N, C-alpha and C positions, 0 to 999 in steps of 0.2 A: 504494500500500500504506500502511495506517495505521501511524504510528510507535508502537512499543511503549513504554510507560511503566510504571515500578514504582509500585504504590499499596498503602497499608496497608488491610487488611481486619480489622475487629474482630469477635470472637465475643461471645456473651452473657456471658462471664466477664471481659471487658475485655482479653483477650489479643489481640495483633496478629499477623497473618501478612502478609508482603510478597508481593504477587502481580504477575505480569507477564502481561498479556493477559487475555482473558476465557474462561471455560469455554464451549467451543462446544456448540451443541445437538446437532450430529452430528459424529462423529469419522471420519476416513478409516479404512478397513479396515487400513491399514498402520501405524496409530498404536501406539506403545509408550510405556511409562512407565518412568522411571528414578528410583529412590529411594535416598537416602543419609541415614543418621542416626548422630549421635554422641551418647553419653550420658556424663555424669560429668566433663565438661571443667572444669579448674580455671581460675582467672582469667587466667593467662598463656595457656593454650590458647584461651580465649574471645577474648582480644585478638588473637592471631594469626589465628584463624578469622575474626574480623570484618574485619580488613584484607584478607585474601585474598578473602573473600566480596564485598567492595565492588568489587574488581577484576573478579571473574568476573561480577557483576551487569551491568556495562557491556558485557562481551562477549556476554552472553545477549540483550541488547536488539537486537544486530546479527545474531543467528544465524538463518539461513534454516532452515526446518523446525521451529523451536521453536514449538509451538502455545500452550503455557501453562506457567507456572512458579510454584511457591510456595516461600517460605523461612519456616520457622517456628522460633522459638527460645524457650527459657524458662530461667529461673534459679530453682533450688530449693535451699535450704539451702547456698548458696555454690557449688553445682555447676551447670554449664550443659548443656543439651541443645539440639542443633540438627538440623533435618531439612530436606532439600531434595527437592522433587518437580519433575521436568521431564517434559513431555509432548511427544513428537516425532512428526512425520509422516515415516514411512519410516526409513531408516538414516542420517540426517544427524548423529546424535549423535557417532559416533566422531571425526569431523573436529573438532567443537567440543571434545570431551573431551580430545583429545591435543594441541591447539594453543593458542596465545595464552595468556591469563591462566589459563584452567583447566588447561592442560598444565603451566604453571609451578606452580600451586597444588598439583596432584597430586604433583609431584616434591618440593616443599618441605614440604608439610603432613603427609606420611606419618609423619615422625619426631615430629611434634607430637601427632597424634591417636591413634596406635597406641602408647599408654603403659599402664603398670600400672593407672592409675586410670580407664581408659575402656572403653566397650563401643561397637563400631561395627558398622553393618549396611549392606549394599549389595545392590541388586536391580534388574534390568531385566526387564520382562515385557510381553506384548501387552495393550493396553488393553481390547479386546473391547467398544468403544463406550462405556465408562464411565471416569470419573476419580474415584478415591477421595477422601474427605474427608481432612483432616490426621490425624485419629484412626484412620480405616480404613487409611491408608497406613502408620502406625506399626505397627499390628497385622499387616498383610501383611508388612512388613519383618521383624518379630520371628519370624514363623512360617516364612517362606520365604527370607529374605535370607542372603547370605554374612555370617557373624558372627565378629567378632574380640573376644575377651574378654581384657582386659589386654594387648593388642597381639599376642596369639597367635591364629592361625586356629583357631576352635572348631568351625566348620561351614561347608561349602561351600553356595552358593546352590542351591536346588531350585525354580526358577521354577514358579509354579502353572500348572496347565492352566486354560484359559479358564473351564471349568465350575466350577472350585474357587473362583474369586473371585466372591463374591456381594456386589454393591454395590447398595443400593436405589436 
């Protein structure tokens, strides 16, 4: 099995996205996508997020069932946004999510990210043979994802049906 490595992928605007693995030409039928996005993080929240992300990135490299991952972040007007997309074969994500560095990060990070200044989104849905771009993933999250506004649950997730997700 080929060892997974993180690599930076630049877009035409000079922004970088960290990627793990390569987008496969064909996805197994059991593939699903997990998306997470935080918006409006202040410098302290960004620092904590970065430390925890570094720990989780190492765990991701060793995770069976993880097909592909992207980490995207941006800083605008002193506020940070971060988005994670992971693509899984089958139902292997719960073991990853609840254990190791990610399990610790989930328990520790809730009090950091669910604050008055943030908006956060979470969503898991079937891939239907396609992986969205970073921008498409953000749009899908904002339309269908579980949404916390200022640390309070504003909307539960309503995972889209396969035919509702149109990715060219």
